[in-house]
C-alpha positions as CSV (number, residue, x, y, z in Angstrom):
1,M,-62.9,-22.1,-29.9
2,V,-62.6,-19.7,-32.9
3,A,-59.3,-21.3,-33.9
4,N,-61.0,-24.7,-34.0
5,Q,-63.9,-23.3,-36.0
6,I,-61.5,-21.9,-38.6
7,V,-60.0,-25.4,-39.0
8,D,-63.4,-27.2,-38.9
9,M,-64.8,-25.0,-41.6
10,G,-61.8,-25.7,-43.8
11,I,-60.6,-22.1,-43.9
12,L,-57.1,-23.1,-42.7
13,T,-55.6,-26.5,-41.7
14,M,-54.1,-27.7,-38.5
15,K,-50.6,-27.0,-40.0
16,S,-51.6,-23.3,-39.6
17,Y,-53.0,-23.6,-36.2
18,D,-50.8,-20.8,-34.8
19,D,-52.4,-18.5,-37.4
20,C,-55.8,-19.7,-36.3
21,Q,-55.1,-18.9,-32.7
22,H,-53.8,-15.5,-33.7
23,I,-57.1,-14.8,-35.6
24,G,-59.2,-16.3,-32.8
25,A,-57.5,-14.2,-30.1
26,A,-58.2,-11.0,-32.1
27,V,-61.8,-12.0,-32.6
28,V,-62.7,-12.9,-29.0
29,N,-60.8,-9.8,-27.7
30,E,-62.9,-7.6,-30.0
31,C,-60.0,-6.1,-31.9
32,N,-60.9,-3.8,-34.8
33,C,-58.5,-5.3,-37.2
34,I,-55.6,-7.8,-37.8
35,I,-52.6,-6.3,-39.6
36,S,-50.4,-8.9,-41.1
37,W,-47.9,-9.6,-43.9
38,N,-49.0,-13.3,-43.9
39,F,-50.7,-13.4,-47.3
40,K,-50.6,-17.2,-47.4
41,H,-52.8,-17.8,-44.4
42,I,-54.3,-14.6,-43.0
43,V,-54.6,-11.8,-45.5
44,N,-56.3,-13.6,-48.3
45,I,-59.9,-13.6,-49.5
46,K,-60.7,-17.2,-48.3
47,T,-59.6,-16.4,-44.8
48,I,-61.2,-13.0,-44.7
49,H,-64.6,-14.3,-45.9
50,G,-64.4,-17.4,-43.6
51,V,-63.6,-15.3,-40.5
52,R,-66.4,-13.0,-41.5
53,A,-68.8,-16.0,-41.6
54,I,-67.6,-17.2,-38.2
55,T,-68.0,-13.8,-36.6
56,N,-71.5,-13.4,-38.1
57,L,-72.7,-16.9,-37.1
58,A,-71.2,-16.8,-33.6
59,G,-72.2,-13.2,-32.8
60,Y,-68.7,-11.7,-32.6
61,K,-67.9,-8.2,-33.7
62,D,-66.7,-8.1,-37.3
63,I,-62.9,-7.7,-37.7
64,D,-61.0,-6.3,-40.6
65,I,-58.0,-8.3,-41.9
66,L,-55.6,-6.0,-43.7
67,S,-52.0,-5.8,-44.9
68,P,-49.8,-3.0,-43.5
69,T,-49.8,-1.3,-46.9
70,V,-53.5,-0.6,-46.7
71,L,-52.9,1.4,-43.5
72,L,-50.0,3.3,-45.0
73,E,-52.1,4.2,-48.1
74,S,-55.0,5.6,-45.9
75,E,-52.8,8.0,-44.0
């Protein structure tokens, strides 16, 4: 369902449906964050803001979307 919302809202396209499923699985399983090197589809401002909108509208827990370098810098 979340994967379909990502496509329906124009955040990503059906060409990136695997990425939508990855994000959706993390959201519905209440993960704290998604860590990815995929800057084209996942770790970018459009996706981050879009997923935040979906989680807020649908009542899911917020999820952080980060690159691995952010975690390394915080240690």
